[in-house]
N, CA, C, O and CB atoms as a CASP TS submission, in Angstrom:
PFRMAT TS
TARGET T0000
AUTHOR 0000-0000-0000
METHOD Language model
MODEL 1
PARENT N/A
ATOM      1  N   UNK     1     -15.807  -1.871  -7.774  1.00  0.00           N
ATOM      2  CA  UNK     1     -15.659  -1.664  -6.451  1.00  0.00           C
ATOM      3  C   UNK     1     -15.081  -3.114  -5.794  1.00  0.00           C
ATOM      4  O   UNK     1     -14.187  -3.098  -4.947  1.00  0.00           O
ATOM      5  CB  UNK     1     -17.085  -1.152  -5.861  1.00  0.00           C
ATOM      6  N   UNK     2     -15.552  -4.077  -6.169  1.00  0.00           N
ATOM      7  CA  UNK     2     -15.103  -5.389  -5.863  1.00  0.00           C
ATOM      8  C   UNK     2     -13.760  -5.700  -6.089  1.00  0.00           C
ATOM      9  O   UNK     2     -13.052  -6.232  -5.234  1.00  0.00           O
ATOM     10  CB  UNK     2     -15.803  -6.264  -6.513  1.00  0.00           C
ATOM     11  N   UNK     3     -13.354  -5.367  -7.291  1.00  0.00           N
ATOM     12  CA  UNK     3     -11.959  -5.415  -7.700  1.00  0.00           C
ATOM     13  C   UNK     3     -11.041  -4.547  -6.954  1.00  0.00           C
ATOM     14  O   UNK     3      -9.913  -4.951  -6.670  1.00  0.00           O
ATOM     15  CB  UNK     3     -11.849  -5.088  -9.066  1.00  0.00           C
ATOM     16  N   UNK     4     -11.425  -3.451  -6.641  1.00  0.00           N
ATOM     17  CA  UNK     4     -10.638  -2.642  -5.796  1.00  0.00           C
ATOM     18  C   UNK     4     -10.313  -3.225  -4.411  1.00  0.00           C
ATOM     19  O   UNK     4      -9.145  -3.332  -4.036  1.00  0.00           O
ATOM     20  CB  UNK     4     -11.307  -1.392  -5.644  1.00  0.00           C
ATOM     21  N   UNK     5     -11.303  -3.581  -3.696  1.00  0.00           N
ATOM     22  CA  UNK     5     -11.273  -4.096  -2.463  1.00  0.00           C
ATOM     23  C   UNK     5     -10.379  -5.456  -2.440  1.00  0.00           C
ATOM     24  O   UNK     5      -9.663  -5.817  -1.505  1.00  0.00           O
ATOM     25  CB  UNK     5     -12.710  -4.296  -2.020  1.00  0.00           C
ATOM     26  N   UNK     6     -10.560  -6.064  -3.560  1.00  0.00           N
ATOM     27  CA  UNK     6      -9.753  -7.292  -3.832  1.00  0.00           C
ATOM     28  C   UNK     6      -8.191  -6.942  -3.876  1.00  0.00           C
ATOM     29  O   UNK     6      -7.338  -7.544  -3.223  1.00  0.00           O
ATOM     30  CB  UNK     6     -10.226  -7.952  -5.245  1.00  0.00           C
ATOM     31  N   UNK     7      -7.964  -5.936  -4.698  1.00  0.00           N
ATOM     32  CA  UNK     7      -6.536  -5.690  -5.023  1.00  0.00           C
ATOM     33  C   UNK     7      -5.925  -5.005  -3.765  1.00  0.00           C
ATOM     34  O   UNK     7      -4.758  -5.248  -3.461  1.00  0.00           O
ATOM     35  CB  UNK     7      -6.364  -4.758  -6.369  1.00  0.00           C
ATOM     36  N   UNK     8      -6.688  -4.155  -3.029  1.00  0.00           N
ATOM     37  CA  UNK     8      -6.221  -3.585  -1.819  1.00  0.00           C
ATOM     38  C   UNK     8      -5.875  -4.559  -0.827  1.00  0.00           C
ATOM     39  O   UNK     8      -4.886  -4.462  -0.100  1.00  0.00           O
ATOM     40  CB  UNK     8      -7.159  -2.708  -1.288  1.00  0.00           C
ATOM     41  N   UNK     9      -6.815  -5.629  -0.802  1.00  0.00           N
ATOM     42  CA  UNK     9      -6.473  -6.791   0.235  1.00  0.00           C
ATOM     43  C   UNK     9      -5.130  -7.612  -0.109  1.00  0.00           C
ATOM     44  O   UNK     9      -4.323  -7.996   0.738  1.00  0.00           O
ATOM     45  CB  UNK     9      -7.734  -7.887   0.265  1.00  0.00           C
ATOM     46  N   UNK    10      -5.043  -7.791  -1.340  1.00  0.00           N
ATOM     47  CA  UNK    10      -3.757  -8.331  -1.755  1.00  0.00           C
ATOM     48  C   UNK    10      -2.643  -7.572  -1.459  1.00  0.00           C
ATOM     49  O   UNK    10      -1.632  -8.084  -0.978  1.00  0.00           O
ATOM     50  CB  UNK    10      -3.719  -8.557  -3.070  1.00  0.00           C
ATOM     51  N   UNK    11      -2.745  -6.365  -1.711  1.00  0.00           N
ATOM     52  CA  UNK    11      -1.538  -5.477  -1.622  1.00  0.00           C
ATOM     53  C   UNK    11      -1.182  -5.335  -0.081  1.00  0.00           C
ATOM     54  O   UNK    11      -0.004  -5.260   0.269  1.00  0.00           O
ATOM     55  CB  UNK    11      -1.836  -3.985  -2.319  1.00  0.00           C
ATOM     56  N   UNK    12      -2.274  -5.299   0.875  1.00  0.00           N
ATOM     57  CA  UNK    12      -2.031  -5.272   2.143  1.00  0.00           C
ATOM     58  C   UNK    12      -1.435  -6.394   2.737  1.00  0.00           C
ATOM     59  O   UNK    12      -0.607  -6.244   3.636  1.00  0.00           O
ATOM     60  CB  UNK    12      -3.053  -5.007   2.711  1.00  0.00           C
ATOM     61  N   UNK    13      -1.809  -7.642   2.281  1.00  0.00           N
ATOM     62  CA  UNK    13      -1.139  -8.809   2.548  1.00  0.00           C
ATOM     63  C   UNK    13       0.366  -8.719   2.224  1.00  0.00           C
ATOM     64  O   UNK    13       1.189  -9.014   3.091  1.00  0.00           O
ATOM     65  CB  UNK    13      -1.780  -9.883   1.816  1.00  0.00           C
ATOM     66  N   UNK    14       0.733  -8.329   1.027  1.00  0.00           N
ATOM     67  CA  UNK    14       2.119  -8.230   0.550  1.00  0.00           C
ATOM     68  C   UNK    14       2.825  -7.323   1.315  1.00  0.00           C
ATOM     69  O   UNK    14       4.016  -7.545   1.533  1.00  0.00           O
ATOM     70  CB  UNK    14       2.229  -7.849  -0.827  1.00  0.00           C
ATOM     71  N   UNK    15       2.213  -6.201   1.822  1.00  0.00           N
ATOM     72  CA  UNK    15       2.915  -5.226   2.821  1.00  0.00           C
ATOM     73  C   UNK    15       3.298  -5.903   4.222  1.00  0.00           C
ATOM     74  O   UNK    15       4.201  -5.460   4.932  1.00  0.00           O
ATOM     75  CB  UNK    15       1.917  -3.954   3.126  1.00  0.00           C
ATOM     76  N   UNK    16       2.561  -6.965   4.533  1.00  0.00           N
ATOM     77  CA  UNK    16       3.034  -7.415   5.812  1.00  0.00           C
ATOM     78  C   UNK    16       3.653  -8.746   5.508  1.00  0.00           C
ATOM     79  O   UNK    16       3.652  -9.568   6.425  1.00  0.00           O
ATOM     80  CB  UNK    16       1.895  -7.497   6.908  1.00  0.00           C
ATOM     81  N   UNK    17       4.150  -9.061   4.423  1.00  0.00           N
ATOM     82  CA  UNK    17       5.009 -10.390   3.953  1.00  0.00           C
ATOM     83  C   UNK    17       6.326 -10.181   4.558  1.00  0.00           C
ATOM     84  O   UNK    17       6.753  -9.038   4.717  1.00  0.00           O
ATOM     85  CB  UNK    17       5.196 -10.595   2.234  1.00  0.00           C
ATOM     86  N   UNK    18       7.004 -11.230   4.909  1.00  0.00           N
ATOM     87  CA  UNK    18       8.594 -11.101   5.339  1.00  0.00           C
ATOM     88  C   UNK    18       9.434 -10.709   4.225  1.00  0.00           C
ATOM     89  O   UNK    18      10.511 -10.177   4.494  1.00  0.00           O
ATOM     90  CB  UNK    18       9.225 -12.482   5.887  1.00  0.00           C
ATOM     91  N   UNK    19       9.082 -10.905   2.925  1.00  0.00           N
ATOM     92  CA  UNK    19       9.932 -10.558   1.831  1.00  0.00           C
ATOM     93  C   UNK    19       9.982  -9.177   1.514  1.00  0.00           C
ATOM     94  O   UNK    19       8.963  -8.646   1.073  1.00  0.00           O
ATOM     95  CB  UNK    19       9.572 -11.232   0.707  1.00  0.00           C
ATOM     96  N   UNK    20      11.186  -8.414   1.701  1.00  0.00           N
ATOM     97  CA  UNK    20      11.412  -6.817   1.434  1.00  0.00           C
ATOM     98  C   UNK    20      10.877  -6.637   0.057  1.00  0.00           C
ATOM     99  O   UNK    20      10.174  -5.649  -0.155  1.00  0.00           O
ATOM    100  CB  UNK    20      13.084  -6.271   1.507  1.00  0.00           C
ATOM    101  N   UNK    21      11.137  -7.505  -0.936  1.00  0.00           N
ATOM    102  CA  UNK    21      10.840  -7.259  -2.375  1.00  0.00           C
ATOM    103  C   UNK    21       9.329  -7.136  -2.533  1.00  0.00           C
ATOM    104  O   UNK    21       8.873  -6.235  -3.237  1.00  0.00           O
ATOM    105  CB  UNK    21      11.408  -8.425  -3.303  1.00  0.00           C
ATOM    106  N   UNK    22       8.543  -7.994  -1.914  1.00  0.00           N
ATOM    107  CA  UNK    22       7.114  -7.811  -1.887  1.00  0.00           C
ATOM    108  C   UNK    22       6.644  -6.697  -1.260  1.00  0.00           C
ATOM    109  O   UNK    22       5.705  -6.071  -1.750  1.00  0.00           O
ATOM    110  CB  UNK    22       6.507  -8.823  -1.333  1.00  0.00           C
ATOM    111  N   UNK    23       7.243  -6.315  -0.096  1.00  0.00           N
ATOM    112  CA  UNK    23       6.767  -5.054   0.518  1.00  0.00           C
ATOM    113  C   UNK    23       7.056  -3.870  -0.353  1.00  0.00           C
ATOM    114  O   UNK    23       6.140  -3.069  -0.535  1.00  0.00           O
ATOM    115  CB  UNK    23       7.404  -4.840   1.878  1.00  0.00           C
ATOM    116  N   UNK    24       8.336  -3.645  -0.968  1.00  0.00           N
ATOM    117  CA  UNK    24       8.538  -2.717  -1.752  1.00  0.00           C
ATOM    118  C   UNK    24       7.639  -2.606  -2.947  1.00  0.00           C
ATOM    119  O   UNK    24       7.265  -1.488  -3.301  1.00  0.00           O
ATOM    120  CB  UNK    24       9.734  -2.801  -2.050  1.00  0.00           C
ATOM    121  N   UNK    25       7.297  -3.592  -3.540  1.00  0.00           N
ATOM    122  CA  UNK    25       6.317  -3.689  -4.760  1.00  0.00           C
ATOM    123  C   UNK    25       4.906  -3.299  -4.149  1.00  0.00           C
ATOM    124  O   UNK    25       4.147  -2.640  -4.860  1.00  0.00           O
ATOM    125  CB  UNK    25       6.280  -5.306  -5.480  1.00  0.00           C
ATOM    126  N   UNK    26       4.530  -3.650  -2.937  1.00  0.00           N
ATOM    127  CA  UNK    26       3.371  -3.257  -2.394  1.00  0.00           C
ATOM    128  C   UNK    26       3.257  -1.886  -2.198  1.00  0.00           C
ATOM    129  O   UNK    26       2.189  -1.344  -2.484  1.00  0.00           O
ATOM    130  CB  UNK    26       3.163  -3.870  -1.291  1.00  0.00           C
ATOM    131  N   UNK    27       4.273  -1.178  -1.716  1.00  0.00           N
ATOM    132  CA  UNK    27       4.276   0.136  -1.521  1.00  0.00           C
ATOM    133  C   UNK    27       4.198   0.973  -2.715  1.00  0.00           C
ATOM    134  O   UNK    27       3.568   2.030  -2.705  1.00  0.00           O
ATOM    135  CB  UNK    27       5.329   0.438  -0.826  1.00  0.00           C
ATOM    136  N   UNK    28       4.853   0.512  -3.804  1.00  0.00           N
ATOM    137  CA  UNK    28       4.689   1.238  -5.121  1.00  0.00           C
ATOM    138  C   UNK    28       3.293   1.120  -5.594  1.00  0.00           C
ATOM    139  O   UNK    28       2.788   2.078  -6.179  1.00  0.00           O
ATOM    140  CB  UNK    28       5.641   0.690  -6.215  1.00  0.00           C
ATOM    141  N   UNK    29       2.568  -0.056  -5.378  1.00  0.00           N
ATOM    142  CA  UNK    29       1.271  -0.413  -5.806  1.00  0.00           C
ATOM    143  C   UNK    29       0.332   0.674  -5.121  1.00  0.00           C
ATOM    144  O   UNK    29      -0.580   1.195  -5.763  1.00  0.00           O
ATOM    145  CB  UNK    29       0.913  -1.955  -5.404  1.00  0.00           C
ATOM    146  N   UNK    30       0.611   1.023  -3.680  1.00  0.00           N
ATOM    147  CA  UNK    30      -0.272   2.048  -3.065  1.00  0.00           C
ATOM    148  C   UNK    30      -0.012   3.341  -3.608  1.00  0.00           C
ATOM    149  O   UNK    30      -0.953   4.107  -3.820  1.00  0.00           O
ATOM    150  CB  UNK    30      -0.125   2.118  -1.602  1.00  0.00           C
ATOM    151  N   UNK    31       1.313   3.704  -3.887  1.00  0.00           N
ATOM    152  CA  UNK    31       1.459   4.910  -4.664  1.00  0.00           C
ATOM    153  C   UNK    31       0.562   5.112  -5.810  1.00  0.00           C
ATOM    154  O   UNK    31      -0.124   6.120  -5.975  1.00  0.00           O
ATOM    155  CB  UNK    31       2.741   4.981  -5.134  1.00  0.00           C
ATOM    156  N   UNK    32       0.609   4.081  -6.602  1.00  0.00           N
ATOM    157  CA  UNK    32      -0.029   4.109  -7.906  1.00  0.00           C
ATOM    158  C   UNK    32      -1.541   4.036  -7.730  1.00  0.00           C
ATOM    159  O   UNK    32      -2.249   4.453  -8.647  1.00  0.00           O
ATOM    160  CB  UNK    32       0.480   2.951  -8.793  1.00  0.00           C
ATOM    161  N   UNK    33      -2.069   3.559  -6.671  1.00  0.00           N
ATOM    162  CA  UNK    33      -3.515   3.789  -6.340  1.00  0.00           C
ATOM    163  C   UNK    33      -4.120   4.958  -5.910  1.00  0.00           C
ATOM    164  O   UNK    33      -5.306   5.275  -6.002  1.00  0.00           O
ATOM    165  CB  UNK    33      -3.842   3.042  -5.480  1.00  0.00           C
ATOM    166  N   UNK    34      -3.017   5.683  -5.341  1.00  0.00           N
ATOM    167  CA  UNK    34      -3.278   7.075  -4.656  1.00  0.00           C
ATOM    168  C   UNK    34      -2.966   8.253  -5.608  1.00  0.00           C
ATOM    169  O   UNK    34      -3.051   9.405  -5.183  1.00  0.00           O
ATOM    170  CB  UNK    34      -2.353   7.248  -3.320  1.00  0.00           C
ATOM    171  N   UNK    35      -2.644   8.022  -6.751  1.00  0.00           N
ATOM    172  CA  UNK    35      -2.262   9.155  -7.629  1.00  0.00           C
ATOM    173  C   UNK    35      -3.327   9.988  -7.832  1.00  0.00           C
ATOM    174  O   UNK    35      -4.309   9.505  -8.397  1.00  0.00           O
ATOM    175  CB  UNK    35      -1.762   8.758  -8.907  1.00  0.00           C
ATOM    176  N   UNK    36      -3.348  11.199  -7.475  1.00  0.00           N
ATOM    177  CA  UNK    36      -4.485  12.079  -7.271  1.00  0.00           C
ATOM    178  C   UNK    36      -5.191  12.456  -8.632  1.00  0.00           C
ATOM    179  O   UNK    36      -6.383  12.763  -8.668  1.00  0.00           O
ATOM    180  CB  UNK    36      -4.006  13.359  -6.531  1.00  0.00           C
ATOM    181  N   UNK    37      -4.366  12.414  -9.770  1.00  0.00           N
ATOM    182  CA  UNK    37      -5.092  12.637 -10.940  1.00  0.00           C
ATOM    183  C   UNK    37      -5.748  11.605 -11.788  1.00  0.00           C
ATOM    184  O   UNK    37      -6.175  11.742 -12.935  1.00  0.00           O
ATOM    185  CB  UNK    37      -4.336  13.234 -11.669  1.00  0.00           C
ATOM    186  N   UNK    38      -5.756  10.512 -11.003  1.00  0.00           N
ATOM    187  CA  UNK    38      -6.434   9.378 -11.719  1.00  0.00           C
ATOM    188  C   UNK    38      -7.866   9.378 -11.102  1.00  0.00           C
ATOM    189  O   UNK    38      -8.111   9.674  -9.933  1.00  0.00           O
ATOM    190  CB  UNK    38      -5.638   7.893 -11.514  1.00  0.00           C
ATOM    191  N   UNK    39      -8.846   8.977 -12.115  1.00  0.00           N
ATOM    192  CA  UNK    39     -10.154   8.967 -11.796  1.00  0.00           C
ATOM    193  C   UNK    39     -10.488   7.834 -10.629  1.00  0.00           C
ATOM    194  O   UNK    39     -10.048   6.688 -10.729  1.00  0.00           O
ATOM    195  CB  UNK    39     -10.922   8.747 -13.110  1.00  0.00           C
ATOM    196  N   UNK    40     -11.207   8.212  -9.648  1.00  0.00           N
ATOM    197  CA  UNK    40     -11.477   7.277  -8.381  1.00  0.00           C
ATOM    198  C   UNK    40     -10.385   7.291  -7.331  1.00  0.00           C
ATOM    199  O   UNK    40     -10.472   6.566  -6.340  1.00  0.00           O
ATOM    200  CB  UNK    40     -11.639   5.767  -8.822  1.00  0.00           C
ATOM    201  N   UNK    41      -9.394   8.074  -7.524  1.00  0.00           N
ATOM    202  CA  UNK    41      -8.221   8.238  -6.563  1.00  0.00           C
ATOM    203  C   UNK    41      -8.920   8.489  -5.101  1.00  0.00           C
ATOM    204  O   UNK    41      -8.640   7.725  -4.177  1.00  0.00           O
ATOM    205  CB  UNK    41      -7.175   9.586  -7.046  1.00  0.00           C
ATOM    206  N   UNK    42      -9.721   9.440  -4.934  1.00  0.00           N
ATOM    207  CA  UNK    42     -10.217   9.849  -3.608  1.00  0.00           C
ATOM    208  C   UNK    42     -10.991   8.669  -2.890  1.00  0.00           C
ATOM    209  O   UNK    42     -10.958   8.468  -1.676  1.00  0.00           O
ATOM    210  CB  UNK    42     -11.165  11.109  -3.768  1.00  0.00           C
ATOM    211  N   UNK    43     -11.693   7.916  -3.819  1.00  0.00           N
ATOM    212  CA  UNK    43     -12.344   6.620  -3.399  1.00  0.00           C
ATOM    213  C   UNK    43     -11.250   5.534  -2.897  1.00  0.00           C
ATOM    214  O   UNK    43     -11.365   5.046  -1.773  1.00  0.00           O
ATOM    215  CB  UNK    43     -13.191   6.013  -4.671  1.00  0.00           C
ATOM    216  N   UNK    44     -10.278   5.198  -3.682  1.00  0.00           N
ATOM    217  CA  UNK    44      -9.213   4.228  -3.209  1.00  0.00           C
ATOM    218  C   UNK    44      -8.537   4.949  -2.125  1.00  0.00           C
ATOM    219  O   UNK    44      -8.270   4.198  -1.187  1.00  0.00           O
ATOM    220  CB  UNK    44      -8.162   3.774  -4.356  1.00  0.00           C
ATOM    221  N   UNK    45      -8.202   6.085  -1.967  1.00  0.00           N
ATOM    222  CA  UNK    45      -7.538   6.622  -0.758  1.00  0.00           C
ATOM    223  C   UNK    45      -8.345   6.377   0.346  1.00  0.00           C
ATOM    224  O   UNK    45      -7.789   5.854   1.311  1.00  0.00           O
ATOM    225  CB  UNK    45      -7.242   8.055  -0.826  1.00  0.00           C
ATOM    226  N   UNK    46      -9.680   6.667   0.437  1.00  0.00           N
ATOM    227  CA  UNK    46     -10.512   6.392   1.625  1.00  0.00           C
ATOM    228  C   UNK    46     -10.493   5.009   1.962  1.00  0.00           C
ATOM    229  O   UNK    46     -10.317   4.636   3.122  1.00  0.00           O
ATOM    230  CB  UNK    46     -11.898   6.808   1.444  1.00  0.00           C
ATOM    231  N   UNK    47     -10.678   4.167   0.931  1.00  0.00           N
ATOM    232  CA  UNK    47     -10.791   2.393   1.029  1.00  0.00           C
ATOM    233  C   UNK    47      -9.400   2.104   1.656  1.00  0.00           C
ATOM    234  O   UNK    47      -9.376   1.377   2.649  1.00  0.00           O
ATOM    235  CB  UNK    47     -10.974   1.420  -0.712  1.00  0.00           C
ATOM    236  N   UNK    48      -8.245   2.606   1.167  1.00  0.00           N
ATOM    237  CA  UNK    48      -6.920   2.166   1.769  1.00  0.00           C
ATOM    238  C   UNK    48      -6.889   2.555   3.274  1.00  0.00           C
ATOM    239  O   UNK    48      -6.438   1.734   4.072  1.00  0.00           O
ATOM    240  CB  UNK    48      -5.662   2.858   0.989  1.00  0.00           C
ATOM    241  N   UNK    49      -7.328   3.725   3.695  1.00  0.00           N
ATOM    242  CA  UNK    49      -7.240   4.256   4.982  1.00  0.00           C
ATOM    243  C   UNK    49      -8.254   3.154   5.708  1.00  0.00           C
ATOM    244  O   UNK    49      -7.807   2.458   6.619  1.00  0.00           O
ATOM    245  CB  UNK    49      -7.694   5.950   5.064  1.00  0.00           C
ATOM    246  N   UNK    50      -9.337   3.048   5.366  1.00  0.00           N
ATOM    247  CA  UNK    50     -10.273   2.170   6.118  1.00  0.00           C
ATOM    248  C   UNK    50      -9.793   0.671   6.321  1.00  0.00           C
ATOM    249  O   UNK    50     -10.140   0.008   7.298  1.00  0.00           O
ATOM    250  CB  UNK    50     -11.616   2.160   5.374  1.00  0.00           C
ATOM    251  N   UNK    51      -8.937   0.177   5.282  1.00  0.00           N
ATOM    252  CA  UNK    51      -8.418  -1.139   5.431  1.00  0.00           C
ATOM    253  C   UNK    51      -7.041  -1.153   6.170  1.00  0.00           C
ATOM    254  O   UNK    51      -6.361  -2.177   6.227  1.00  0.00           O
ATOM    255  CB  UNK    51      -8.303  -1.774   4.064  1.00  0.00           C
ATOM    256  N   UNK    52      -6.662   0.031   6.734  1.00  0.00           N
ATOM    257  CA  UNK    52      -5.501  -0.048   7.740  1.00  0.00           C
ATOM    258  C   UNK    52      -4.132   0.164   6.739  1.00  0.00           C
ATOM    259  O   UNK    52      -3.057  -0.252   7.170  1.00  0.00           O
ATOM    260  CB  UNK    52      -5.503  -1.689   8.646  1.00  0.00           C
ATOM    261  N   UNK    53      -4.171   0.648   5.741  1.00  0.00           N
ATOM    262  CA  UNK    53      -3.025   0.653   4.915  1.00  0.00           C
ATOM    263  C   UNK    53      -1.966   1.816   5.610  1.00  0.00           C
ATOM    264  O   UNK    53      -0.754   1.601   5.613  1.00  0.00           O
ATOM    265  CB  UNK    53      -3.510   1.000   3.295  1.00  0.00           C
ATOM    266  N   UNK    54      -2.460   2.881   6.109  1.00  0.00           N
ATOM    267  CA  UNK    54      -1.691   4.011   6.743  1.00  0.00           C
ATOM    268  C   UNK    54      -0.861   3.347   7.690  1.00  0.00           C
ATOM    269  O   UNK    54       0.369   3.349   7.633  1.00  0.00           O
ATOM    270  CB  UNK    54      -2.573   5.129   7.436  1.00  0.00           C
ATOM    271  N   UNK    55      -1.668   2.674   8.721  1.00  0.00           N
ATOM    272  CA  UNK    55      -1.177   2.148   9.861  1.00  0.00           C
ATOM    273  C   UNK    55       0.214   1.200   9.398  1.00  0.00           C
ATOM    274  O   UNK    55       1.323   1.394   9.895  1.00  0.00           O
ATOM    275  CB  UNK    55      -2.421   1.306  10.606  1.00  0.00           C
ATOM    276  N   UNK    56      -0.046   0.237   8.446  1.00  0.00           N
ATOM    277  CA  UNK    56       0.957  -0.444   7.823  1.00  0.00           C
ATOM    278  C   UNK    56       2.071   0.284   7.393  1.00  0.00           C
ATOM    279  O   UNK    56       3.197  -0.105   7.704  1.00  0.00           O
ATOM    280  CB  UNK    56       0.489  -1.071   6.833  1.00  0.00           C
ATOM    281  N   UNK    57       1.891   1.365   6.670  1.00  0.00           N
ATOM    282  CA  UNK    57       2.917   2.163   6.118  1.00  0.00           C
ATOM    283  C   UNK    57       3.842   2.689   7.209  1.00  0.00           C
ATOM    284  O   UNK    57       5.068   2.788   7.145  1.00  0.00           O
ATOM    285  CB  UNK    57       2.323   3.282   5.329  1.00  0.00           C
ATOM    286  N   UNK    58       3.046   3.006   8.212  1.00  0.00           N
ATOM    287  CA  UNK    58       3.797   3.724   9.540  1.00  0.00           C
ATOM    288  C   UNK    58       4.720   2.538  10.117  1.00  0.00           C
ATOM    289  O   UNK    58       5.864   2.810  10.481  1.00  0.00           O
ATOM    290  CB  UNK    58       2.566   4.311  10.888  1.00  0.00           C
ATOM    291  N   UNK    59       4.301   1.421  10.190  1.00  0.00           N
ATOM    292  CA  UNK    59       4.970   0.206  10.636  1.00  0.00           C
ATOM    293  C   UNK    59       6.178  -0.028   9.813  1.00  0.00           C
ATOM    294  O   UNK    59       7.249  -0.331  10.340  1.00  0.00           O
ATOM    295  CB  UNK    59       4.052  -0.993  10.570  1.00  0.00           C
ATOM    296  N   UNK    60       6.040   0.099   8.586  1.00  0.00           N
ATOM    297  CA  UNK    60       7.127  -0.125   7.572  1.00  0.00           C
ATOM    298  C   UNK    60       8.313   0.780   7.787  1.00  0.00           C
ATOM    299  O   UNK    60       9.464   0.455   7.497  1.00  0.00           O
ATOM    300  CB  UNK    60       6.597   0.094   6.151  1.00  0.00           C
ATOM    301  N   UNK    61       7.970   1.911   8.300  1.00  0.00           N
ATOM    302  CA  UNK    61       8.964   3.126   8.500  1.00  0.00           C
ATOM    303  C   UNK    61      10.004   2.910   9.382  1.00  0.00           C
ATOM    304  O   UNK    61      11.018   3.608   9.405  1.00  0.00           O
ATOM    305  CB  UNK    61       8.316   4.322   8.999  1.00  0.00           C
ATOM    306  N   UNK    62       9.750   1.777  10.259  1.00  0.00           N
ATOM    307  CA  UNK    62      10.732   1.214  11.229  1.00  0.00           C
ATOM    308  C   UNK    62      11.594   0.041  10.693  1.00  0.00           C
ATOM    309  O   UNK    62      12.135  -0.766  11.450  1.00  0.00           O
ATOM    310  CB  UNK    62       9.984   0.735  12.457  1.00  0.00           C
ATOM    311  N   UNK    63      11.677   0.002   9.515  1.00  0.00           N
ATOM    312  CA  UNK    63      12.498  -0.983   8.799  1.00  0.00           C
ATOM    313  C   UNK    63      13.904  -0.653   8.764  1.00  0.00           C
ATOM    314  O   UNK    63      14.274   0.509   8.596  1.00  0.00           O
ATOM    315  CB  UNK    63      12.046  -1.152   7.445  1.00  0.00           C
ATOM    316  N   UNK    64      14.709  -1.623   8.916  1.00  0.00           N
ATOM    317  CA  UNK    64      16.162  -1.263   8.804  1.00  0.00           C
ATOM    318  C   UNK    64      16.680  -1.355   7.177  1.00  0.00           C
ATOM    319  O   UNK    64      17.814  -1.000   6.858  1.00  0.00           O
ATOM    320  CB  UNK    64      17.054  -2.351   9.806  1.00  0.00           C
ATOM    321  N   UNK    65      15.805  -1.818   6.315  1.00  0.00           N
ATOM    322  CA  UNK    65      16.029  -1.973   4.931  1.00  0.00           C
ATOM    323  C   UNK    65      16.134  -0.595   4.360  1.00  0.00           C
ATOM    324  O   UNK    65      15.076   0.034   4.349  1.00  0.00           O
ATOM    325  CB  UNK    65      14.938  -2.797   4.264  1.00  0.00           C
ATOM    326  N   UNK    66      17.152  -0.021   3.903  1.00  0.00           N
ATOM    327  CA  UNK    66      17.152   1.192   3.323  1.00  0.00           C
ATOM    328  C   UNK    66      16.375   1.464   2.077  1.00  0.00           C
ATOM    329  O   UNK    66      15.818   2.542   1.869  1.00  0.00           O
ATOM    330  CB  UNK    66      18.362   1.472   3.119  1.00  0.00           C
ATOM    331  N   UNK    67      16.355   0.474   1.275  1.00  0.00           N
ATOM    332  CA  UNK    67      15.579   0.629  -0.111  1.00  0.00           C
ATOM    333  C   UNK    67      14.110   0.636   0.230  1.00  0.00           C
ATOM    334  O   UNK    67      13.353   1.439  -0.316  1.00  0.00           O
ATOM    335  CB  UNK    67      15.896  -0.626  -1.211  1.00  0.00           C
ATOM    336  N   UNK    68      13.690  -0.241   1.119  1.00  0.00           N
ATOM    337  CA  UNK    68      12.169  -0.276   1.605  1.00  0.00           C
ATOM    338  C   UNK    68      11.859   1.140   2.158  1.00  0.00           C
ATOM    339  O   UNK    68      10.822   1.700   1.803  1.00  0.00           O
ATOM    340  CB  UNK    68      11.886  -1.463   2.842  1.00  0.00           C
ATOM    341  N   UNK    69      12.669   1.699   2.960  1.00  0.00           N
ATOM    342  CA  UNK    69      12.367   2.802   3.790  1.00  0.00           C
ATOM    343  C   UNK    69      12.401   4.100   2.790  1.00  0.00           C
ATOM    344  O   UNK    69      11.790   5.129   3.080  1.00  0.00           O
ATOM    345  CB  UNK    69      13.446   2.885   5.052  1.00  0.00           C
ATOM    346  N   UNK    70      13.076   3.979   1.731  1.00  0.00           N
ATOM    347  CA  UNK    70      13.068   5.084   0.735  1.00  0.00           C
ATOM    348  C   UNK    70      11.734   5.127  -0.092  1.00  0.00           C
ATOM    349  O   UNK    70      11.346   6.175  -0.608  1.00  0.00           O
ATOM    350  CB  UNK    70      14.292   4.917  -0.243  1.00  0.00           C
ATOM    351  N   UNK    71      11.085   4.003  -0.190  1.00  0.00           N
ATOM    352  CA  UNK    71      10.016   3.957  -0.848  1.00  0.00           C
ATOM    353  C   UNK    71       8.927   4.677  -0.231  1.00  0.00           C
ATOM    354  O   UNK    71       7.823   4.711  -0.774  1.00  0.00           O
ATOM    355  CB  UNK    71       9.738   2.740  -1.079  1.00  0.00           C
TER
END
């Protein structure tokens, strides 16, 4: 559990970073963390929501960078 929170915290930080490459990488991490077939996915999805990841993803939808938008 501790490592999950630590990872999500770091991923969240990278989602807010000014570097588009770090933002894209963090979005891929979120995709991997929420893969439904993986054990513990539901818990991770809940934790991601609680830590505001959904709101950050909504903010990233306003990007002008097409590569980031497509992720």
